[in-house]
SERO-4910 file (N, C-alpha, C, O; in steps of 0.05 Angstrom, whole numbers):
BEGIN
 pado doro    nc1    nc2    nc3   cac1   cac2   cac3    cc1    cc2    cc3    oc1    oc2    oc3
  Met    A   3117   4764  -1854   3121   4770  -1826   3107   4750  -1809   3083   4744  -1813
  Leu    A   3121   4740  -1788   3109   4719  -1771   3101   4731  -1744   3114   4750  -1734
  Ala    A   3080   4721  -1733   3072   4729  -1706   3092   4718  -1685   3105   4698  -1690
  Trp    A   3093   4732  -1663   3113   4724  -1642   3109   4695  -1633   3128   4681  -1629
  Asp    A   3084   4687  -1630   3079   4660  -1621   3089   4639  -1641   3097   4617  -1633
  Arg    A   3088   4646  -1667   3099   4628  -1687   3130   4627  -1686   3142   4607  -1692
  Leu    A   3142   4650  -1679   3171   4651  -1677   3181   4633  -1655   3204   4623  -1656
  Cys    A   3165   4629  -1635   3173   4613  -1612   3169   4583  -1617   3178   4567  -1600
  Phe    A   3157   4575  -1639   3155   4547  -1645   3183   4535  -1650   3200   4550  -1659
  Pro    A   3186   4510  -1645   3212   4497  -1652   3217   4498  -1682   3198   4500  -1698
  Lys    A   3242   4497  -1690   3250   4499  -1718   3238   4476  -1734   3231   4479  -1757
  Glu    A   3235   4453  -1721   3225   4429  -1735   3196   4432  -1745   3188   4419  -1764
  Ile    A   3181   4450  -1733   3153   4454  -1742   3148   4482  -1754   3126   4491  -1754
  Gly    A   3169   4494  -1763   3166   4519  -1778   3171   4545  -1763   3169   4566  -1775
  Gly    A   3179   4543  -1738   3185   4568  -1723   3215   4574  -1724   3230   4561  -1739
  Leu    A   3223   4593  -1709   3252   4600  -1708   3265   4591  -1682   3289   4595  -1679
  Gly    A   3250   4579  -1664   3262   4568  -1640   3268   4589  -1619   3283   4583  -1600
  Phe    A   3255   4612  -1620   3259   4633  -1599   3246   4623  -1574   3227   4608  -1574
  Arg    A   3257   4632  -1551   3244   4626  -1526   3221   4645  -1522   3221   4668  -1530
  Asp    A   3200   4635  -1508   3178   4652  -1500   3188   4667  -1475   3190   4655  -1454
  Leu    A   3194   4692  -1478   3208   4708  -1457   3190   4710  -1432   3201   4711  -1410
  His    A   3164   4712  -1435   3146   4714  -1412   3149   4688  -1395   3152   4689  -1371
  Arg    A   3147   4665  -1408   3149   4640  -1393   3177   4637  -1381   3180   4627  -1359
  Phe    A   3197   4645  -1396   3225   4643  -1386   3228   4660  -1361   3241   4652  -1341
  Asn    A   3217   4685  -1361   3218   4703  -1338   3204   4691  -1314   3214   4692  -1292
  Ile    A   3180   4680  -1319   3165   4667  -1297   3181   4644  -1285   3181   4640  -1261
  Ala    A   3194   4628  -1302   3210   4606  -1292   3233   4616  -1275   3239   4604  -1254
  Leu    A   3247   4637  -1283   3269   4648  -1267   3259   4659  -1241   3272   4656  -1220
  Leu    A   3237   4673  -1242   3225   4684  -1217   3216   4662  -1198   3219   4664  -1174
  Gly    A   3206   4640  -1210   3198   4617  -1194   3222   4605  -1180   3220   4596  -1157
  Gln    A   3245   4604  -1193   3269   4594  -1181   3278   4612  -1158   3287   4602  -1137
  Gln    A   3275   4638  -1161   3282   4656  -1139   3263   4652  -1116   3272   4653  -1093
  Val    A   3237   4648  -1120   3219   4643  -1099   3227   4617  -1084   3227   4616  -1060
  Trp    A   3234   4597  -1099   3242   4571  -1087   3267   4575  -1070   3269   4565  -1048
  Arg    A   3286   4591  -1080   3310   4597  -1064   3303   4612  -1038   3314   4606  -1017
  Leu    A   3285   4631  -1040   3276   4646  -1016   3263   4628   -996   3265   4632   -972
  Met    A   3248   4607  -1006   3234   4589   -988   3253   4569   -975   3249   4560   -953
  Ser    A   3274   4561   -990   3291   4539   -980   3318   4548   -969   3330   4533   -954
  Cys    A   3327   4571   -975   3354   4580   -966   3351   4606   -950   3355   4628   -960
  Thr    A   3343   4603   -925   3338   4627   -909   3363   4641   -898   3361   4662   -885
  Asp    A   3386   4630   -904   3410   4642   -895   3423   4661   -916   3443   4674   -911
  Met    A   3410   4663   -939   3420   4681   -960   3415   4710   -953   3395   4717   -940
  Leu    A   3433   4727   -962   3430   4756   -958   3404   4766   -971   3391   4783   -959
  Cys    A   3398   4757   -994   3374   4765  -1008   3349   4759   -991   3331   4776   -990
  Phe    A   3348   4736   -979   3326   4729   -961   3324   4748   -938   3303   4758   -931
  Gln    A   3347   4754   -926   3347   4771   -902   3338   4799   -909   3323   4812   -893
  Val    A   3347   4810   -931   3339   4837   -939   3310   4838   -946   3296   4856   -936
  Leu    A   3300   4820   -963   3272   4820   -970   3253   4814   -947   3232   4826   -945
  Ser    A   3261   4795   -930   3243   4788   -908   3241   4810   -888   3220   4813   -875
  Ala    A   3261   4826   -884   3260   4848   -865   3238   4868   -872   3225   4880   -855
  Lys    A   3233   4872   -898   3213   4891   -907   3186   4879   -915   3165   4889   -908
  Tyr    A   3187   4856   -929   3163   4846   -942   3150   4822   -928   3125   4819   -929
  Phe    A   3165   4805   -915   3153   4782   -901   3168   4776   -875   3183   4756   -874
  Pro    A   3165   4793   -855   3179   4790   -830   3173   4764   -815   3188   4755   -798
  Asn    A   3150   4751   -822   3143   4725   -810   3159   4702   -822   3157   4680   -812
  Gly    A   3174   4707   -843   3190   4687   -856   3176   4671   -877   3187   4653   -889
  Asp    A   3151   4677   -883   3135   4663   -902   3133   4679   -928   3118   4699   -930
  Val    A   3147   4670   -949   3147   4684   -974   3120   4684   -987   3112   4703  -1001
  Leu    A   3104   4663   -983   3078   4661   -996   3057   4678   -983   3035   4682   -995
  His    A   3062   4688   -959   3042   4705   -946   3056   4730   -935   3060   4734   -911
  Pro    A   3063   4748   -953   3077   4773   -945   3057   4793   -933   3033   4791   -937
  Lys    A   3069   4813   -919   3052   4834   -909   3047   4855   -931   3063   4856   -950
  His    A   3026   4870   -929   3019   4890   -950   3037   4914   -947   3039   4925   -925
  Ile    A   3049   4923   -969   3065   4947   -970   3053   4965   -991   3045   4956  -1012
  Asp    A   3051   4991   -984   3039   5010  -1003   3054   5014  -1029   3042   5014  -1050
  Lys    A   3081   5016  -1027   3097   5020  -1052   3120   5000  -1052   3142   5007  -1047
  Pro    A   3114   4975  -1060   3135   4955  -1061   3153   4960  -1085   3145   4973  -1104
  Ser    A   3178   4950  -1083   3196   4953  -1106   3187   4936  -1129   3172   4917  -1126
  Phe    A   3197   4942  -1153   3191   4927  -1176   3200   4898  -1173   3187   4879  -1182
  Thr    A   3224   4895  -1162   3235   4868  -1157   3216   4851  -1140   3210   4829  -1147
  Trp    A   3207   4863  -1118   3189   4848  -1100   3162   4843  -1113   3151   4821  -1110
  Gln    A   3152   4862  -1129   3126   4857  -1143   3128   4833  -1161   3110   4817  -1163
  Ser    A   3151   4831  -1175   3155   4809  -1194   3157   4782  -1179   3145   4763  -1187
  Ile    A   3172   4782  -1157   3175   4758  -1142   3149   4750  -1129   3142   4726  -1129
  Ala    A   3133   4769  -1120   3107   4763  -1107   3088   4752  -1127   3072   4734  -1121
  Lys    A   3088   4762  -1152   3070   4751  -1173   3078   4722  -1179   3060   4705  -1182
  Ala    A   3104   4716  -1180   3112   4689  -1185   3105   4671  -1161   3098   4648  -1165
  Ala    A   3107   4682  -1137   3100   4666  -1113   3070   4659  -1114   3062   4637  -1106
  Cys    A   3053   4678  -1123   3024   4673  -1125   3019   4651  -1145   3003   4633  -1140
  Met    A   3033   4652  -1167   3030   4630  -1188   3038   4603  -1176   3024   4583  -1181
  Leu    A   3060   4603  -1162   3069   4578  -1149   3049   4568  -1129   3042   4544  -1128
  Tyr    A   3039   4586  -1112   3020   4579  -1092   2994   4569  -1104   2983   4549  -1094
  Asp    A   2985   4582  -1125   2961   4572  -1139   2965   4545  -1151   2947   4528  -1151
  Gly    A   2989   4540  -1161   2995   4514  -1173   2998   4492  -1153   2990   4469  -1158
  Phe    A   3008   4498  -1129   3012   4478  -1109   2989   4476  -1090   2984   4456  -1078
  Gly    A   2974   4499  -1087   2952   4502  -1068   2933   4480  -1068   2913   4480  -1053
***
């Protein structure tokens, strides 16, 4: 039995070539954050900004007591991006 991190190794070095799903999810959420920052005419931007960042700044949202799971995930990815670019 192999550990999950070994399964994610490329086949050439003894793994099975599976994707690391956590990293893949963060990458997809990062793309969504980028879209929210660059395409302000999208319906998704308009809906999320009305509730979570009315100032139009995805990286500095207002505090909400019970945010949706979708927004929590996007906000975590935005924090990672901000920390990386900051």
